[in-house]
N, C-alpha and C positions, 0 to 999 in steps of 0.2 A: 283400570280401564283398558279396553282393548278394542281393536277393530273387528271386522267380521271373522268368525271362526271357520267359515266355509271356504271351499276352494275358490280361487279366482274365477271370474266369469270367462266364458269362451272367448269373448272379444279381448279380454285382458290377456289371456294366454297367447292370442295371435299378435297382439301389440308387443308382448314380451319378445317373441321371436323376431319381429321386425326391428325392435330396439337392439338386439344382439347383432343383427346383420349390419345395421347402420353404424353402430359403435365400432365394429371391426373395420369398416371402411374409413371412418373418421380417424381412428387411431393409426391407420397405416400411412398417414401423411408423412412424406419424406421417404427416402429409400430404405431407411433402417427400421421403420416402425417405432414402437414404443421403446424408449431408452431404458437401460437398466437403472435401478435405484441408485447405484453408486457411479453413475455416469458423470462426466465432467460438467461443470457449470455451463460451459459453452454449449454442450450437446443438449442439456436440459432446457436451456434458454431458447435455443433454436426450435426445439420440438414444441415448447409451450406457445411460442409465437405463431407457428404454423397451425397448431390446433385451434388457437384463438381465432385466427383468420378464417379457418374453415367453418367454425361455429357461427361467426358473424355473417358469413355469406349465406348460410342456411337460414338464419333468422331474418335476413333482409328479404328473402323470397316469401316468407310467411305473410298471408294477408292480415291486415290490422283489424278488420271487422267494421261494418258500417255503423255500429252502435257505440263505438269507442271514440273518446277524445284523448288524443295523445299530444301533450304539449310540454315543451321545455320550461323548466322553472328558471327563468333567466337570472333572477337575483339570488339564487341559492349559492352558498359558498363552494359547493362541489357541483359539477355538471349533473343535473338531475332532471327527471321526467315525471310529470303527472300523468296518471292513467285513470280515467273515469269511464264508467259504463252508464249509458243513459237509463237503463232499467232500474228504477228506484232512486235515481240521482238527478232528477230534473233541476233541483236547485243548483247543483254543481255546474250543470251545463248552461245555466242562465248567468252564472258568474263570469267575470273575465277569465279567459282561458288559462292564464298563468296564476290564477288565485282561486282554484276550486274549493279551497278550505273555507272560504268566506261563507258559503251557503249550504254546507252539509252538516250532518250531525257528528260525523266521525272521520278521522284520517288514519291511514295505516302507513307507517314508514317501513318499507320492505327492503331488506338488504339481500341482494341476489347471490346465488351460489356460483360455483365454477372453480372450486379448489383454490381460490385466491389468485388464480392466474388467467382466468377468462370470465366471460359473462358481462352483460350490459343491460340497459333498458330494452334493447331490441330482443335479446334472447329471452327475457323474462316478461315481456309485454303481455303474453297470453296468460300466464299465471297471475299477473297483477290484475288483469281484466276479470278473471274468475273471482278473485278476492274482492274486487270492487263490487261485483254483482252480489256476492253472497253476504258480505259485511255491510253493504250499502254505504260504501266509504270511498273517498278519494284516496288513491294509493300513490305514494311518492317513491320513485326508484332512483336513488343516488348512484352515480357511477364512480365508486371509490377507486383509488389508485391500485393497480394490480402488480403482483409479482410476475416475473423476477425483476422487472425494472425498479419496482418500489417495494422494499421489504418492510416488515413491522418496524415502527408503528404507523406507517402511512395510511393503510386502510382503516385502522382503528381511529386515527385522528380525523379522517374524513367523515366517518360515521358520527363521531362526537360533534364536530362542527355543524354537520347537517342537523343533528338533533337540537343543538342550541338555537340554530336559526329557526327551526320549525316551532319550538315552543314559544317563540316570540310572536307567532302567528296563530297557533292552535293551542287551546286549553288542554293541558296534559290529561285531564280527566276524559277527554274525547279522543285520545291518541292511543293507538296500539303500535307496538314494534314487533316486526316479524322478520323471519329470514329462512332461507332454505340452504341446506348443505353448509358450505363455508359461511354463507351469509347468516345461517342460524347461529353458528358459533360467534360470529362477529357481532350479531345482535345481542346475544347473551352477555358478551363482554362489554358491550355498550351500556347495558343496564347496570352492571357493576360499577363502571366508571361514572355514570350519571349519579348513582347513589353516593359514591365516595366524594364526588364533587359538591354534594349538597344541593343538586338541582332537583326539581320535581320529576318524579318518575312517571312513565306512561301508565295507562290504566291496566294494561295487560301485555303479555308476550306470547307469541306463537312461533314454534320451531318446527320446520318440516325437514326430517332427516338431518338434524343439525350435526355438524362436525365439531364436537366439543373437546376432543382429546387428540391433539396433533402428535403426541408421543406414541399413539397407537398401542396402548396397553390393554385395550379391551379384548376379551377372549374371542369375541365374534370376528375380529380381524382375521383370524386363522380358521375358526370353526365354520364360518359361512363363506369362505373364499371360493369353494367349489360350486356354490349355488347362486352367488350374487351375479346377476347378468350385466352389471354396469361397472362397479368399482372393483379395483384390485389393489393390493398393497403396493404393487409395482408402480401404480399411478399415484396413490395417496402419499407414500413416503417422500418421493422427490418434491411433490407440491408443498408438503409441510416444510421441507428444508428451504425451498425457494421463498416461502412467505416469512418464516421466522427470522431469517437472516442471522444476526449474532445472538438473538434471544434463545433461551432454552425452550425446547418443545413443550416442557411441562410448566413453563412460566404461566401463572394464572391469567396474565394479560393476553397470552397467545392461545391458551387452552382453558376456557372457562370452567371445565370440569374441576379444576383445582382451585377455583376462586372461593372466597367466602360468599355465600349466597343469601344470608339472612337479610330480610327487609325488601326483597325483590317483589314485584307485583305478581298477581296470579298468572300462571303459565299453562299452556297446552302444548304438548310435544307429540308429533306423529312420527312413526318410523315403520318401515316395511320389515316383515319377519325375515326376508331373504337378503338383507344388506349387511355388509361387514361393519357398518356404523351402528348396528343395533345396540350394542352395549354403550356407545356414546350417549344415546338418548335415554336408555333406562337408568344408567348410573347417574346421569345429571339430574334426572327427576327425583331419584332416590335421595341424592344429596340435598336437593332443594327442599324436599319434604322434611328431611331431618333438621334443616335450618328453620323450619316453621313456615315455609312458603306454601301457598295453595297451588300445588302442581299436580298435573296428571299426564299420563302418557297413553297414547293410542297406538297399539301394535297391530298392523294390518297383515293378515295371513297371506303368504305367497306374493307379496308386493315388494317392489324394489325401491331404490334410492329416488327420493322426490317424485314418487309416482303421481303426485298431485298435478304435475304439469302434462300428463298424458291423457288422451281421450278414452278413458276407461270408466266403467261404472263406479268403481271404488274411489276414484279421484273425485267424482262429483259428490259422493257421499262425504268424503273427507273435507272437501272445501265447504260444503254446507255446514258441517260441524264447526269448522273454523269460523265461518261467518257468524254463526249463532253465538259462539263463545265471545267473539269480539263485541257483538251487539249487547250481550248481557253485561259486559264489564265496562263499557264506555257510557258516558253520560248522554242524556237526551237534550235536545235543543241545539242551537248553533254551536259548531266546534270552534269558531274563531275566538281567539283570546280576547279578554276585555280590551276595548280600545281599537280592535282590528275589524270591527263589523262593517266599516265603510272603507272605500278606497282612499288612499292617501291623496 
């Protein structure tokens, strides 16, 4: 499976130029700019925190949209936010704001990206809204603990606890798990942990430019370094160090590329042809298929890391495909788990 073989649209090429300029400005935070991969822990920590603050300030200025409901999930074990779009989700909007799962057909647990060092419900609200519209689902965005303050397994533990909380409310047959970038790797690792714990798995998995190999062994890390407009090894390697802590970078719990994948649910993975994480996506899907998993990868020509979050035609197409995939693999009827149809 692959994305469009044609060149990116004119609008997409213009957005790409703007992305490069914006990233240059963001990465210049601090007098020294991007630190070297072998910089001290103190220097890496300072840079990560400044970058996180800059991204959150930008996200705070973005409009929420009049058709969205954005509501904190007050009883979740990890600070989390529900995002629902009124188009096709009238039931969710009629339900109590903090319980949209009660009156929808499906729910998506989405783990945000940000190299494990940044990202939040605010930075990923727009992507969650697009998924809500396309999948006709309520989307839950947990704010798992971030590095460098919290190293592995903090983020993985937060994802797991959120999942256990969610399946007490949502029938897993109506639940999809997704993630972008680092969140894609975290989501894949979550599936492995859920399987190994003997818990019911979700109906399907979606990964958008997932970061599956923190050991950075894919050939695309070097081969596409000159064409990737967003990621560089100089950014990826320090972030991997910051997240893994004392764990090895090829530990299957850190890098799901190395995990045993048999028994996982159907999965759809998207990746841009111009990103250094291309081989993370293609190798993971190849290993999943070899393990008997129903897995496919969409490779989008001329696109970059998590292009789904940008206002380009290819993103709309990709998100529509994701929505269709989730709808096909999730059950019909109320998503609420038995006994959870009415308020307590």
